[in-house]
N, C-alpha and C positions, 0 to 999 in steps of 0.2 A: 378145626382147631388141627392146626400143624402140627407133623408129627416131629420125630427129634432124628437127632443125625447122632449116632455114636462112630468115634475113632477107636478101632479097636485095634489092639496088639495081637500079633500071631506070632508064635515060635521061628526063632534063625536058625534052625535046623533039626533040633530036637521036638516030636512034634506031641511029646507029653508035658512040655512046656506051656500049652493053653492054659490059661487059668480058667477055672470054674466059671468066673462071672463070664468071661467071654464066650465060654462056649453057650450059657445058658443066653446071653444079648444076642448072638447069632441064629441062634432057634426061633427067639423071641420075635425079631425085626421082620417086616413085609419084604425086604430086598438085601442083597449085599453087594456093595459097589466092591469090587475086586480089580487088582493090579492086572493080574493074568488070570483068567478063568480056570485054564488047565492047571495051571498050578494050584490053586485054591482046591480046586474038585478035590485032591487030594486028602488035605487037610478035612473037609469037610464031611468026607466019605470017612474016614477015621474016626470021627466024631457023629456020624449017624445025622448031618446036618443037611435037610433037605431044601433050605431056602432060597428061594429063586437067585439068580446071579446076573450080575450086569457089569462090561468090562467098563473099567474107569482107569487110562493111562496117561503117559506124556504125550500119544499121539491124540487124542480125542479130550484130553482134560476139558478144555476151554466151552468146547460144546457139552459135551457131558456134564458139567458143572450145573450149567443151565436146567438139565433136564432133571437132575436129582432134585435140586431146591424146586422146580415144579411140583415134582413127585411129593415132598416133605409138603408143602404148603396144601397139599392135596389130601393130607393125614396119612400119609407112609411113614414109616419109622424105617431107617436105612443106616446100616452098618457101612463103613467103608472100612477096607484091609487092604494091605500089599502084600506084597510076595512072603517077605520076612521084616519080622519088627512093628514097626509102628509107621501109618500113614503120616506122610510130611517133613518126615527125617530122612532125608535124603530119598525120598519117594515121592510118588503123586497123594494129593490129599488137600495143599493148601488152598486151591481154588474152591472148591466145593465149601471148606470149612469156612473161609473169608467171605464167599457171597451168601451161606447161610445165616453166619452172625449178622451181617448189614440187614439182613432181611428179619432179624431176630427172633428166628430158629432156635429152638434150643441142640446146643450141641455138647454132648458129653463123653468125657474121655475114659476107656477101660484099659487102662495101663497092663502092658506087658512086658516081655523080654526086648531089650534093647543091646544090639553090638556095641553100642557106645560103653556103656556103662560095664556091662560083661566084659569087657576088654580093660577097661579102667580099674576094673577091681582084681583080674589076674597079671595086672602088666608089672609089677614092681616100682611103677614110678609116680610121683608124688601125684594127689588126686584132687589135693584142696582148690587148684586152681586148674581148669583145661578149658580148650576152645577145640571146638568141633568144628573140624573145616570140610568135613566130607571129601567128596570126589574133588579131585583137582583138576583144571582145567587139562585137554590133552594138549593141547597145541598154544590157542592164542591165550594171552593172559597169565599163563602158568608160570612164566619168569616173575611177573609182577604177584602174583600169590606168593611164592617164595621169598622175595623180598618183603612185604607187607607181614609176613608171619615170622620172620627171622629174629627180631628180639622181644617177642612177646612172652612176658613173664609166668609162662605156662605149659602143660604138658599139650601138646597140638595133636587131635586125633583127626587120623584120613585114613578114608576108604580106598581099597584098591583092588581090582580084579588080580586074577593070577598072571594073565600074559604083560600086565600091565607093572607088576609089582617090582619088578627087579632094577626096568627103569626110575620108579620112584625113589628107590633105594640109592640109587646111583645119583639122583637130582638134589635129593638130601645132605648126600656125603658133598656133593660139589658146591651146595650153594652154602650149606651149614658147617659145612668141615663134620668131624668124626664126631659125632653126637651119640650120648646113650640113648639108645630106642627099645620100644619092645615090639614086636609083631607077632601078633594075636593070627593063627588059622584056624578056618574051619570051627568055629566057636559052638560048644554045644552038643559036635557031630562026634561021632567015634573017633577020629582021627584028630580031634582036638590039639591044638598045638601052640604054647604060647612062648616065644623066645626073648630072652634081655640081654643085652651087651651093647658096643658100639655099632655105628653105621657099617662099619669094614669088616665087621664080623658076620653081619644080618649078611652082608652083598655075599661072602664068602659061604656062609650055610646055605644058602637059599639057592646059591648056584650049583650047588652040587645036583641036581635034579629039578625036573622042572616043575614051577610050581603048582599046585594044586588047590582048587576051594577057594572062597571069598577070605581078605585078607582086612585085619585092621592093624593099622600103623599108627603107634603112636611115638612121640617125637619129645625127649626131655628138654626143658629150658636151656637157654645158652648159658654156660657154666655148672651145670651139674654133672656130678660123678657119681660114679659107685661105690666109692671108698667110705 
């Protein structure tokens, strides 16, 4: 009998956000496939979880997916985790889930923290319709993405790193004008911050000092105002 693949959400910053069900699952499975085993060891040590780890990341995902599914077919149960948040959401995971589903292996979600919904909840922007873009292309195809997203009637959610966030704010301003945006930084951590205002205001605010931490940039639909 084949084992079960568990897609487990892990904290996006605050270790206390791991759910009880996630902790129980990580202790019960035969193997944990982690995006970065060094990062995951910190979480596992915090919860006294000694389940064996195996690396599963962008550089080995194709071959490792086959290896993991072979183990599942042999009866092992496996949990897949990313460095933060939920696997498959701007993180590795799609290939092993897809392959497992094709081979009729049971795949179960263990929901957890999400930077997308966390940012939306504190953004102050409309959340009835939103579009998750994730990370924008750094070069090729970047302009095309901005053009495609420009008239979308929804809040657009973008992930960004600290050393690229100012460039992304400038691009939003250049391509879409001075829209209303929310910029969330270091969600669930000690220095959590959530900014709401125009793109121009955000550029000025985050230019005052070197940006630090992981960012979620949320852009209101065209024509939205704070009035």
